C-alpha positions as CSV (number, residue, x, y, z in Angstrom):
1,M,24.7,65.6,36.8
2,T,27.0,68.0,34.4
3,L,26.0,70.6,31.6
4,R,26.8,67.9,29.0
5,D,24.0,65.7,30.4
6,Y,21.5,68.3,30.1
7,Q,22.3,69.2,26.6
8,Q,21.8,65.5,25.6
9,G,18.5,65.2,27.4
10,C,19.9,62.6,29.6
11,L,18.5,63.9,33.2
12,A,15.5,63.0,34.4
13,M,12.2,65.7,33.6
14,A,12.4,67.4,36.9
15,A,16.1,67.8,36.8
16,Q,16.1,69.0,33.4
17,G,13.3,71.7,34.3
18,E,15.6,72.7,37.4
19,V,18.5,73.5,35.5
20,R,16.6,75.0,32.4
21,G,15.0,77.6,34.7
22,H,18.4,78.3,36.6
23,L,20.0,79.2,33.0
24,E,17.3,81.6,32.3
25,A,17.9,83.2,35.8
26,C,22.0,83.2,35.6
27,P,23.6,84.8,32.7
28,D,26.9,83.5,33.6
29,C,26.0,79.8,33.5
30,A,24.0,80.5,30.2
31,H,27.3,81.8,28.6
32,V,29.0,78.6,29.6
33,D,25.9,76.6,28.2
34,A,26.2,78.2,25.1
35,V,30.1,77.7,24.7
36,E,29.6,74.2,25.3
37,Q,27.1,73.8,22.7
38,E,29.5,75.7,20.0
39,L,32.1,73.0,21.1
40,T,30.1,69.9,20.9
41,S,28.8,71.6,17.3
42,A,32.4,71.6,16.1
43,L,33.2,68.6,17.2
44,E,30.4,66.8,15.5
45,Q,30.4,68.7,12.2
46,R,33.7,70.4,11.4
47,L,36.3,68.0,12.5
48,P,37.3,65.5,9.8
49,Q,35.5,61.7,10.4
50,H,37.0,58.7,9.4
51,P,35.2,55.0,9.0
52,A,36.3,52.8,11.8
53,S,38.6,49.9,10.7
54,L,37.6,46.3,10.2
55,A,39.7,45.1,13.1
56,L,38.0,47.6,15.2
57,K,34.4,46.8,14.0
58,R,35.4,43.0,14.5
59,R,36.4,43.7,18.4
60,M,33.2,45.8,18.9
61,A,31.2,43.2,17.7
62,A,32.4,40.4,19.9
63,Q,31.9,42.5,22.9
64,W,28.4,43.2,22.2
65,N,25.7,40.8,23.6
66,V,23.6,39.6,20.9
67,S,20.0,38.6,22.1
68,T,19.2,35.1,21.1
69,P,15.7,34.9,20.4
70,K,13.7,32.0,22.3
71,R,13.0,29.3,20.3
72,S,9.6,28.0,20.3
73,R,8.6,24.4,20.9
74,W,8.0,23.6,17.5
75,S,11.6,24.7,16.8
76,W,12.9,22.3,18.9
77,W,10.7,19.3,17.8
78,R,10.9,20.2,14.3
79,P,14.2,18.6,13.2
80,S,13.3,15.5,14.7
81,L,9.4,15.5,13.2
82,V,10.5,16.1,9.5
83,P,12.1,12.7,9.2
84,A,9.4,11.2,10.7
85,I,6.8,12.8,8.7
86,A,8.6,11.7,5.8
87,C,8.8,8.3,7.1
88,V,4.7,8.3,7.7
89,A,4.5,9.5,4.1
90,V,6.6,6.7,2.6
91,V,4.5,4.3,4.6
92,L,1.3,5.7,3.6
93,L,2.0,5.5,0.0
94,G,3.4,2.2,0.0
95,A,1.3,0.4,2.0
96,P,-1.4,-0.1,-0.7
97,I,1.2,-1.0,-3.4
98,L,2.5,-3.7,-0.5
99,Y,-0.9,-4.6,0.0
100,Y,-1.7,-5.4,-3.4
101,G,1.5,-7.0,-4.1
102,Q,1.0,-9.4,-0.9
103,A,-2.9,-10.1,-2.3
104,M,-1.6,-10.8,-5.8
105,V,1.3,-13.3,-4.2
106,R,-1.9,-15.0,-2.1
107,D,-4.0,-15.4,-5.2
108,A,-1.3,-16.8,-6.9
109,N,-0.5,-19.3,-4.1
110,A,-3.9,-20.3,-3.8
111,T,-4.5,-20.8,-7.6
112,S,-1.4,-23.1,-7.5
113,V,-2.9,-25.3,-4.8
114,M,-6.2,-25.7,-6.3
115,V,-4.3,-26.7,-9.9
116,D,-1.8,-29.3,-8.2
117,E,-5.1,-30.8,-6.4
118,A,-6.8,-31.4,-9.7
119,V,-3.6,-32.8,-11.5
120,N,-3.0,-34.9,-8.4
121,D,-7.0,-36.5,-8.3
122,H,-6.4,-36.9,-12.2
123,L,-3.2,-39.1,-11.5
124,R,-5.0,-41.1,-8.9
125,V,-7.9,-41.9,-11.4
126,L,-5.0,-42.8,-14.0
127,S,-3.1,-45.1,-11.6
128,S,-6.1,-46.8,-9.9
129,L,-7.2,-50.5,-10.7
130,R,-11.0,-49.4,-10.6
131,P,-11.1,-45.7,-10.9
132,L,-14.9,-46.4,-11.6
133,E,-17.5,-47.2,-9.0
134,I,-20.1,-46.8,-11.6
135,E,-19.9,-47.8,-15.1
136,S,-21.5,-45.6,-17.6
137,G,-24.8,-46.6,-19.0
138,G,-25.6,-42.9,-19.5
139,L,-26.1,-40.0,-17.5
140,H,-29.7,-40.8,-16.1
141,Q,-27.4,-43.7,-14.2
142,V,-24.3,-42.1,-13.2
143,K,-26.3,-38.9,-11.7
144,P,-28.6,-40.8,-9.6
145,W,-25.7,-43.4,-8.0
146,F,-24.1,-40.3,-6.3
147,E,-27.3,-39.7,-4.0
148,G,-26.6,-40.3,-0.7
149,R,-22.7,-40.7,-1.3
150,L,-22.4,-36.8,-1.3
151,D,-23.2,-33.7,0.6
152,F,-24.5,-32.0,-2.7
153,A,-26.1,-33.0,-6.0
154,P,-23.6,-32.4,-8.6
155,V,-25.0,-30.4,-11.5
156,V,-23.6,-32.1,-15.0
157,S,-25.8,-32.2,-17.9
158,F,-23.6,-32.9,-20.7
159,E,-24.3,-36.8,-21.7
160,G,-21.3,-37.3,-23.5
161,D,-21.3,-37.7,-27.4
162,A,-18.9,-39.7,-29.8
163,D,-16.1,-37.4,-29.4
164,F,-16.2,-37.4,-25.6
165,P,-17.8,-40.3,-24.3
166,L,-18.9,-40.9,-20.7
167,K,-17.0,-43.6,-19.0
168,G,-18.8,-43.3,-15.7
169,G,-18.3,-42.0,-12.1
170,A,-16.6,-42.3,-9.0
171,V,-16.6,-40.9,-5.5
172,G,-13.4,-38.7,-4.6
173,Y,-12.1,-35.7,-2.9
174,F,-10.9,-32.3,-3.8
175,L,-8.9,-30.8,-1.3
176,D,-10.9,-30.9,2.3
177,R,-13.9,-32.1,0.7
178,K,-15.9,-34.6,-1.0
179,A,-16.0,-34.4,-5.2
180,A,-18.2,-36.1,-7.8
181,V,-15.6,-37.8,-10.5
182,L,-17.0,-38.2,-13.8
183,V,-14.7,-39.8,-16.4
184,Y,-15.1,-38.9,-19.9
185,A,-12.4,-40.1,-22.8
186,H,-11.1,-38.6,-26.1
187,G,-9.8,-41.5,-28.4
188,L,-6.9,-42.8,-25.7
189,H,-7.1,-39.9,-23.5
190,T,-8.9,-39.9,-20.2
191,I,-10.2,-36.9,-19.3
192,S,-11.4,-36.6,-15.5
193,L,-14.0,-33.8,-14.2
194,F,-14.4,-33.3,-10.5
195,V,-17.3,-31.4,-9.0
196,F,-17.4,-30.1,-5.4
197,R,-18.7,-27.5,-3.4
198,A,-17.0,-24.1,-4.2
199,G,-17.2,-22.1,-1.1
200,G,-14.3,-21.0,0.9
201,L,-12.1,-21.7,-2.0
202,H,-10.1,-18.7,-3.7
203,W,-11.1,-18.9,-7.1
204,P,-8.6,-17.3,-9.6
205,S,-11.5,-16.1,-11.7
206,K,-13.8,-13.9,-10.0
207,D,-16.3,-13.6,-12.5
208,G,-17.1,-17.2,-13.3
209,S,-15.0,-17.7,-16.1
210,A,-13.0,-20.5,-17.1
211,F,-9.6,-20.3,-15.6
212,R,-6.9,-22.2,-18.1
213,T,-3.1,-23.6,-17.3
214,E,-0.8,-26.3,-17.9
215,E,0.9,-28.1,-14.9
216,R,2.9,-31.1,-15.6
217,G,2.2,-32.1,-18.9
218,F,-1.6,-31.8,-18.1
219,N,-4.2,-29.2,-19.4
220,V,-6.4,-28.0,-16.7
221,V,-9.6,-25.9,-17.0
222,M,-11.2,-24.6,-13.8
223,W,-14.6,-22.5,-13.3
224,R,-17.2,-22.0,-10.5
225,Q,-21.1,-22.0,-11.4
226,G,-23.6,-21.0,-8.5
227,S,-22.1,-23.1,-5.4
228,L,-20.2,-25.6,-7.3
229,G,-16.8,-25.6,-8.5
230,Y,-15.3,-27.9,-11.6
231,A,-11.9,-28.8,-12.7
232,L,-11.3,-30.4,-15.8
233,V,-7.9,-32.1,-16.3
234,S,-6.3,-34.2,-19.3
235,D,-3.2,-34.5,-21.3
236,V,-5.8,-34.2,-24.6
237,D,-5.1,-31.5,-26.6
238,R,-6.0,-27.9,-24.8
239,R,-8.2,-26.9,-27.6
240,K,-10.1,-30.2,-27.3
241,L,-10.3,-29.9,-23.5
242,A,-11.5,-26.1,-23.8
243,S,-14.0,-27.7,-26.3
244,L,-15.4,-30.3,-23.8
245,A,-15.2,-27.5,-21.0
246,A,-17.5,-25.0,-23.0
247,Q,-20.0,-28.0,-23.6
248,L,-20.0,-28.8,-19.6
249,Q,-20.7,-24.9,-18.9
250,S,-23.1,-24.1,-21.9
251,T,-25.5,-27.4,-21.0
252,P,-28.3,-26.2,-18.6
């Protein structure tokens, strides 16, 4: 324990009180205390002061024990979580786009299958030696002929006219189901109408409107009415075929 420790307040409270009491009772020690305080004041205030050099500051900084703050659990996981969160965001944003893109491809493929089937069935009619199983004596004779031969009643009310005479009918297939085949004509052109159950097929038009396309040189018109589907195929001019399709759709 030194007088310097007392002056700087570095002593314990009890020791600090004992020294103070001694200085008050001892003139000699009190004089020494006053001289020590004067010397300290002279050293701190009257002597010139110079800033520490950069090298000294670096040496002192290197010797200091810099305490590193404790990292939280989040700080440890954050570097790996940020890329993961970014990936999740990309997936969430891209999933709807991918889904609708795949749905569009699926719809296009389903439509292509139906169009190909319609054209193939029309080619069978053209290549058959006996395409008609019932010759037309009028629609009132053709429609009853299908009874018992199909698992549905074909709804066709267009009798045919001078522009599109009805030639007759037969039983065929459209994909995996039976179909009523009605054959019309326009000049020298053969027109095939396929009527079949519409359920379980992916229709290109959701609102029942006619879907028109061209495949392998044949014009194709497809539509759905109620539980039945219709496919009209021919190499006749597309405007003429659209005219016949309109009559078939509008006739009750």
